[in-house]
VEXSEFI-596199 format. One record per residue: residue number from 1; x, y, z of N, C-alpha, C in turn. Coordinates in steps of 0.2 Angstrom, whole numbers, plus 5000, padded with zeros to 4 digits. Layout:
// residues N
NUM  X  Y  Z  X  Y  Z  X  Y  Z
...
//
This chain:
// residues 123
1  5284  4567  5103  5282  4572  5108  5286  4578  5108
2  5292  4577  5106  5297  4583  5106  5294  4588  5100
3  5292  4585  5094  5290  4589  5089  5283  4593  5091
4  5279  4589  5095  5273  4592  5097  5274  4598  5102
5  5279  4598  5106  5281  4603  5110  5283  4609  5106
6  5287  4608  5101  5290  4613  5097  5284  4617  5093
7  5280  4613  5090  5274  4615  5086  5270  4619  5091
8  5268  4616  5097  5264  4620  5102  5267  4626  5104
9  5273  4626  5106  5276  4633  5108  5276  4638  5103
10  5279  4636  5097  5280  4641  5092  5273  4643  5089
11  5268  4638  5089  5262  4640  5087  5258  4645  5091
12  5259  4644  5097  5256  4649  5102  5260  4656  5101
13  5266  4657  5100  5269  4663  5099  5266  4666  5093
14  5266  4662  5087  5263  4664  5081  5256  4667  5082
15  5252  4663  5086  5245  4666  5087  5245  4672  5091
16  5249  4673  5096  5250  4679  5100  5251  4685  5094
17  5256  4684  5090  5258  4689  5085  5252  4691  5081
18  5248  4685  5078  5242  4686  5073  5237  4690  5077
19  5236  4688  5083  5230  4691  5087  5232  4699  5089
20  5239  4700  5090  5241  4707  5091  5239  4711  5085
21  5241  4709  5079  5240  4712  5073  5232  4713  5072
22  5228  4708  5072  5221  4708  5072  5218  4713  5076
23  5221  4713  5083  5217  4718  5087  5219  4725  5085
24  5225  4726  5083  5227  4733  5081  5223  4735  5075
25  5222  4730  5070  5219  4732  5064  5211  4733  5066
26  5208  4729  5070  5201  4730  5070  5199  4727  5078
27  5197  4731  5082  5196  4728  5089  5190  4723  5089
28  5186  4722  5084  5180  4718  5084  5183  4711  5084
29  5189  4710  5083  5192  4703  5083  5193  4700  5090
30  5191  4704  5095  5193  4702  5102  5191  4696  5104
31  5184  4694  5103  5181  4688  5105  5184  4682  5101
32  5185  4683  5094  5188  4678  5090  5195  4676  5093
33  5199  4681  5095  5206  4680  5098  5205  4676  5104
34  5200  4677  5108  5199  4672  5114  5198  4665  5112
35  5193  4665  5107  5192  4658  5105  5198  4655  5102
36  5201  4658  5098  5207  4656  5094  5213  4653  5099
37  5215  4657  5103  5220  4655  5108  5218  4650  5113
38  5211  4651  5115  5208  4646  5120  5208  4639  5117
39  5205  4639  5111  5205  4633  5107  5211  4629  5106
40  5216  4633  5104  5223  4630  5103  5226  4627  5109
41  5225  4631  5115  5228  4628  5121  5224  4622  5124
42  5218  4623  5123  5213  4617  5125  5215  4611  5121
43  5216  4611  5115  5218  4606  5111  5224  4603  5113
44  5229  4608  5115  5236  4606  5117  5235  4602  5123
45  5231  4604  5128  5231  4601  5134  5228  4594  5133
46  5223  4593  5129  5220  4587  5127  5225  4582  5124
47  5229  4585  5120  5234  4580  5117  5240  4578  5122
48  5241  4582  5126  5246  4580  5131  5243  4575  5137
49  5237  4575  5138  5234  4571  5143  5236  4563  5142
50  5235  4560  5137  5236  4553  5136  5244  4552  5136
51  5248  4557  5135  5255  4556  5134  5259  4558  5140
52  5256  4557  5146  5260  4559  5152  5267  4557  5153
53  5268  4551  5151  5275  4548  5152  5280  4551  5147
54  5278  4555  5142  5283  4558  5137  5285  4565  5139
55  5282  4568  5144  5284  4575  5145  5285  4576  5153
56  5288  4581  5155  5289  4582  5162  5282  4584  5165
57  5281  4580  5170  5274  4581  5173  5276  4587  5179
58  5275  4593  5176  5277  4598  5181  5271  4600  5185
59  5272  4603  5191  5267  4605  5195  5262  4610  5192
60  5266  4614  5188  5262  4619  5185  5257  4617  5180
61  5258  4611  5176  5254  4608  5172  5248  4605  5176
62  5249  4602  5181  5244  4599  5185  5240  4604  5189
63  5242  4610  5191  5238  4615  5193  5234  4618  5188
64  5237  4619  5182  5233  4622  5176  5227  4617  5175
65  5228  4610  5174  5223  4605  5173  5217  4606  5178
66  5220  4607  5185  5214  4607  5190  5210  4613  5189
67  5213  4619  5187  5209  4625  5186  5204  4624  5180
68  5207  4620  5175  5202  4619  5169  5197  4615  5172
69  5198  4610  5176  5193  4605  5178  5188  4609  5182
70  5190  4614  5186  5186  4618  5190  5181  4622  5186
71  5184  4625  5181  5179  4629  5176  5174  4624  5173
72  5176  4618  5171  5171  4614  5168  5166  4612  5173
73  5168  4611  5179  5163  4609  5184  5158  4614  5185
74  5160  4621  5185  5156  4626  5186  5151  4627  5180
75  5153  4625  5174  5149  4625  5168  5144  4620  5169
76  5146  4614  5171  5141  4607  5172  5136  4609  5177
77  5139  4612  5182  5134  4614  5188  5129  4619  5185
78  5130  4623  5180  5126  4627  5177  5119  4624  5174
79  5120  4617  5173  5114  4613  5171  5109  4614  5176
80  5111  4613  5183  5107  4614  5189  5104  4621  5190
81  5109  4625  5191  5109  4632  5193  5111  4636  5187
82  5107  4638  5182  5109  4642  5176  5113  4648  5178
83  5112  4651  5184  5116  4657  5186  5124  4656  5186
84  5126  4649  5187  5132  4647  5187  5135  4648  5180
85  5131  4647  5175  5134  4648  5168  5136  4655  5167
86  5132  4660  5169  5134  4667  5168  5140  4668  5173
87  5140  4665  5179  5146  4666  5183  5152  4663  5180
88  5152  4658  5176  5157  4654  5173  5160  4659  5167
89  5155  4661  5163  5157  4666  5158  5161  4672  5160
90  5158  4675  5165  5161  4681  5168  5168  4680  5170
91  5169  4674  5174  5175  4672  5176  5180  4670  5171
92  5178  4667  5165  5182  4666  5159  5184  4673  5156
93  5180  4677  5156  5182  4684  5153  5188  4687  5156
94  5189  4686  5163  5194  4689  5166  5200  4684  5167
95  5199  4678  5168  5204  4673  5169  5207  4671  5163
96  5204  4670  5157  5207  4668  5151  5214  4671  5149
97  5214  4677  5149  5221  4680  5147  5227  4678  5152
98  5225  4677  5158  5230  4674  5163  5231  4667  5162
99  5226  4663  5160  5227  4656  5159  5231  4655  5152
100  5230  4659  5147  5234  4659  5141  5241  4660  5142
101  5243  4665  5146  5250  4667  5147  5253  4661  5152
102  5249  4659  5156  5252  4653  5161  5253  4647  5157
103  5249  4645  5152  5250  4639  5148  5256  4640  5143
104  5257  4646  5141  5263  4647  5137  5269  4647  5140
105  5269  4649  5147  5275  4648  5151  5276  4641  5152
106  5271  4637  5154  5272  4630  5155  5274  4626  5148
107  5272  4628  5143  5274  4625  5137  5281  4627  5135
108  5284  4633  5137  5290  4635  5135  5295  4631  5140
109  5293  4631  5147  5298  4627  5151  5298  4620  5149
110  5293  4617  5147  5294  4610  5145  5298  4609  5138
111  5297  4614  5134  5300  4614  5127  5308  4615  5128
112  5309  4620  5132  5317  4621  5134  5320  4615  5137
113  5316  4612  5142  5319  4606  5145  5320  4601  5140
114  5316  4599  5136  5317  4594  5131  5323  4596  5126
115  5323  4603  5124  5329  4605  5120  5335  4604  5124
116  5335  4606  5130  5342  4605  5134  5344  4598  5135
117  5339  4594  5135  5340  4587  5136  5344  4584  5130
118  5341  4586  5124  5345  4584  5118  5352  4586  5117
119  5354  4591  5121  5361  4593  5120  5365  4589  5125
120  5363  4585  5129  5367  4581  5134  5370  4575  5129
121  5376  4574  5129  5379  4569  5125  5378  4562  5128
122  5376  4558  5124  5374  4551  5127  5379  4546  5123
123  5383  4543  5126  5388  4538  5123  5386  4532  5122
//
């Protein structure tokens, strides 16, 4: 799990750099950047769900998961009321960058905690 945290954290930083370069090069990659970062972080959340005992169950991660659940419920409710799908898409347009930065902060906190825990000598 420690390696997963390391790959997750540095992978996100690498994606931020790649996205920044792509956006400077050609603004048309805007939506691709959303999908790329969102896909990476969604995969990360799904990989962390079954391993709850292996990482710090921070309140921030729980809040983040509740926000994701609320977004999924909005889209599922869109099956009944199609206007909710459009509401969900517009919500994601504005909330996604905040979610991306928030999840990167959560990942950094957990990675640094695991790194510091390794420095504690065990006799």
